[in-house]
N, C-alpha and C positions, 0 to 999 in steps of 0.2 A: 444289139440288132445290127446285122451287117447290111450293106447296101444291096446285096444280092437278095436278101429276104425282105426288104422293105418295099412298100408300095404306097403311092399317094392316092388317097381316096378323098375327094373333095379338097379340103385344106389341111387334112391330117395325114401324117405318115404312119403307116401301120405295119407291124411285123406279120408277114405272110405265114409264118410258122404257127401263129396263134389264130386259128379259125374263128374263135369267139370274138376276138378283137376286130377281125375283118367283117364279120356279120354285124357287129355293133356299129362300125363305121358306115357300112352300107345302109343300115337302118336310118342313121342320121341323114345320109344323102337322100333316102326315100322321103323322109319327113320334110326336108327342105323343098323337094320337088312338089310334093302334095300341098305344102303350105304356100306355094306360089312362085318359087324360083323357077325360071323357065328351063334351066338345064344345069347339069352337074357333070363334071368330067372325072373319070376314074382311069388311072394308069396302072396296069398290071403287066408284069413281064415284058416291058418295052412297048406294049400296045396301049393305045388310048381309046376309050369309049366314052361318048357323051350320051348321057341318059336324059331324056325329056319325058314329058307326060305321055307321049305317043308310045314309048317303049318301056313303060313302067312295069309291064308284065315280065319282061326280060330281067329287070332289076329284082323283082320279087323272086324269080327262080334262082338267081344268083345268091340272094340272101338265104333262101332255104337250103341251098347247097352248102354254104358255109356254116349255117346253124346245124345241119346234119353232121358235118365233119367235126364241129366243136363238141357235139354230144358224144360222138364216138371216141374222141380223144379223152374226154372227161369221164367216160364210162357211164354217163347218164343217157338213157334212151328217151326220146320224145314220146309222149303219150298220144294215142289216137283214140277216138271214140269207137266203141265196138258196135258193129251193126248186127242186126238179126236177119236171117234168111229163112223164108218159109218154103 
């Protein structure tokens, strides 16, 4: 893992070329916030974002983005419930 591809998420350094690892690290951050930590800082591409309970929806969208990327890379598709229209 080169320094250009690495990102610090919480206390962990993650390889940005592995979207599944990024999503897993972000899930850990989300769990820490929900469990009571007041904030968590993520550094990606030289930018720093601090997530708190107030912007947990942004964190959820970021996690979904990386989970979708991971499923595309692995060739597995996420399953969605089918709805019926009348």
